[in-house]
C-alpha positions as CSV (number, residue, x, y, z in Angstrom):
1,M,-0.1,-0.1,-0.3
2,S,1.4,3.2,-1.3
3,K,2.7,6.3,1.5
4,V,0.3,8.5,0.1
5,W,-3.0,5.3,0.8
6,K,-1.7,5.4,4.2
7,T,-2.3,8.6,4.5
8,I,-5.6,9.0,3.2
9,Q,-6.5,6.4,5.8
10,K,-5.2,7.6,8.8
11,V,-7.4,11.0,8.2
12,T,-10.5,9.1,7.2
13,Y,-9.4,7.6,10.5
14,A,-9.3,10.5,12.5
15,I,-11.6,12.7,10.9
16,S,-14.6,9.3,11.7
17,G,-13.5,9.2,15.1
18,F,-13.7,13.0,15.9
19,S,-17.2,13.1,13.9
20,M,-18.6,10.7,15.7
21,F,-17.1,12.0,19.5
22,A,-18.4,15.0,17.9
23,V,-22.0,13.8,17.9
24,I,-21.4,12.4,21.2
25,I,-20.3,15.3,22.9
26,L,-23.0,17.7,21.3
27,I,-25.6,15.5,22.2
28,F,-25.2,14.6,25.9
29,I,-24.2,18.9,26.2
30,N,-27.5,19.9,23.8
31,S,-29.4,17.4,26.1
32,L,-28.2,18.4,29.7
33,C,-29.3,22.1,28.2
34,R,-32.9,21.1,28.0
35,Y,-33.1,19.5,30.3
36,I,-31.5,21.3,33.0
37,F,-31.6,24.5,31.8
38,K,-34.8,24.8,29.3
39,Y,-32.8,25.7,26.5
40,S,-31.9,23.6,23.1
41,I,-29.4,25.1,21.6
42,P,-30.6,25.8,18.3
43,W,-27.6,25.0,15.8
44,C,-27.0,22.0,17.9
45,E,-29.3,19.4,15.8
46,E,-28.2,20.6,12.4
47,M,-24.7,20.2,13.5
48,T,-25.1,16.6,14.7
49,R,-26.8,15.8,12.0
50,F,-23.9,17.1,9.7
51,M,-21.2,15.2,12.0
52,F,-23.3,12.2,12.0
53,I,-23.1,12.5,7.8
54,A,-19.2,12.8,8.0
55,T,-19.2,10.0,10.6
56,I,-21.4,7.4,7.9
57,F,-19.3,8.2,4.8
58,F,-15.7,8.3,5.8
59,T,-16.5,5.5,7.9
60,L,-17.3,3.6,4.3
61,N,-13.8,3.9,3.5
62,I,-12.6,2.2,6.5
63,M,-15.6,-0.6,6.3
64,V,-14.4,-1.6,2.7
65,A,-10.2,-2.1,4.1
66,N,-11.2,-3.6,6.8
67,K,-13.8,-5.9,5.3
68,A,-16.9,-5.3,7.7
69,A,-20.2,-4.8,4.8
70,L,-22.9,-6.8,5.5
71,R,-22.7,-10.3,3.0
72,V,-25.2,-12.5,2.6
73,D,-22.6,-15.6,2.3
74,I,-24.7,-18.8,1.6
75,L,-23.5,-19.5,-2.2
76,D,-19.9,-18.3,-0.4
77,N,-20.1,-21.1,1.9
78,L,-21.1,-23.2,-1.1
79,L,-18.6,-22.7,-2.7
80,H,-14.8,-23.8,-3.5
81,G,-11.6,-22.7,-5.5
82,T,-12.5,-21.4,-8.8
83,A,-16.1,-20.6,-8.7
84,K,-15.2,-18.8,-5.3
85,F,-13.1,-16.9,-6.6
86,I,-15.6,-16.1,-9.9
87,L,-18.5,-15.3,-7.3
88,E,-16.2,-12.9,-5.5
89,R,-15.2,-10.9,-8.4
90,I,-18.2,-10.7,-9.9
91,I,-19.7,-9.4,-6.3
92,A,-16.7,-6.6,-6.8
93,L,-17.6,-5.9,-9.9
94,L,-21.0,-4.9,-9.1
95,T,-19.9,-3.1,-6.0
96,L,-17.5,-1.2,-7.9
97,A,-19.9,0.0,-10.1
98,A,-22.4,0.9,-7.6
99,L,-19.9,2.9,-6.0
100,A,-19.5,4.6,-8.9
101,V,-23.1,5.2,-9.7
102,F,-23.2,6.6,-6.2
103,T,-20.2,9.2,-6.4
104,L,-21.1,10.3,-9.8
105,S,-24.9,11.0,-7.9
106,G,-23.2,12.9,-5.5
107,I,-21.0,15.0,-8.1
108,S,-24.7,16.2,-9.3
109,L,-26.2,16.8,-6.0
110,V,-23.6,18.9,-4.6
111,Q,-24.0,20.5,-7.8
112,A,-27.7,21.0,-7.3
113,G,-27.3,21.9,-3.9
114,S,-24.9,24.6,-4.4
115,L,-27.3,27.5,-3.8
116,S,-28.8,26.2,-0.8
117,V,-27.7,27.0,2.7
118,S,-28.3,25.3,6.0
119,P,-31.1,26.4,8.4
120,S,-29.0,27.2,11.5
121,L,-25.7,27.3,10.7
122,R,-25.9,28.7,7.3
123,I,-23.1,26.7,5.8
124,P,-23.4,26.3,2.1
125,M,-25.0,22.9,1.9
126,Y,-22.9,22.0,-1.0
127,Y,-19.9,21.3,2.0
128,V,-21.7,18.6,3.6
129,Y,-23.2,17.1,0.2
130,A,-19.2,16.6,-0.3
131,L,-19.5,14.2,1.7
132,L,-21.0,11.4,-0.2
133,P,-19.0,10.9,-3.4
134,L,-16.0,11.6,-1.0
135,G,-16.6,8.7,0.7
136,Y,-17.8,6.9,-2.3
137,F,-15.0,7.3,-4.1
138,L,-12.3,6.8,-1.3
139,A,-14.5,3.3,-1.0
140,L,-14.4,2.8,-4.9
141,I,-10.6,3.0,-4.5
142,E,-10.3,1.3,-1.6
143,T,-12.5,-1.9,-3.2
144,I,-10.2,-1.3,-6.1
145,R,-6.8,-1.0,-4.4
146,Q,-8.5,-4.9,-2.8
147,E,-9.7,-6.1,-6.2
148,V,-6.0,-5.9,-7.2
149,L,-4.1,-7.6,-4.5
150,A,-7.0,-10.1,-4.5
151,I,-6.2,-11.0,-8.0
152,K,-2.7,-10.9,-7.6
153,E,-2.5,-13.4,-4.5
154,F,-4.6,-15.7,-6.8
155,C,-2.4,-15.8,-9.9
156,A,0.3,-16.6,-7.2
157,K,-0.8,-19.3,-5.8
158,R,-2.6,-20.5,-8.8
159,K,1.4,-20.2,-10.4
160,E,2.8,-21.7,-6.8
161,E,0.4,-25.0,-7.4
162,N,1.8,-25.1,-11.0
163,A,5.1,-25.1,-10.2
């Protein structure tokens, strides 16, 4: 794995962790204010929502890197060897296609939302919308990287078996 990609992975881990921590702290503070002081912080709910979105889309890349996606593995468990390898590549191609569509759709969403701002924080919504294609794109790159490694490993194993 290249140094650049490792750095990107570390940054996504940090952003995900910070965002999740911020969500917890903001909800805690707003709950205290609401129930103890009878005052709710107006921008807190909106910021929590934005941080939660950041957590989800930056964690998508981490989930792909750790192979932590939900999967129905009935067919996986029935197949072995080359058949299982082919099935995994088909699943990976479908995943890549979906991630590409989601990335392109996310770019369209960023363009469509370029004129709107959030109600409380007055943040341009394209910042929030940009998290979608960014998260999907990072997951797309990680999926490609894992597929290249899987194919190399499979070819090396086959070469070893034939030697």
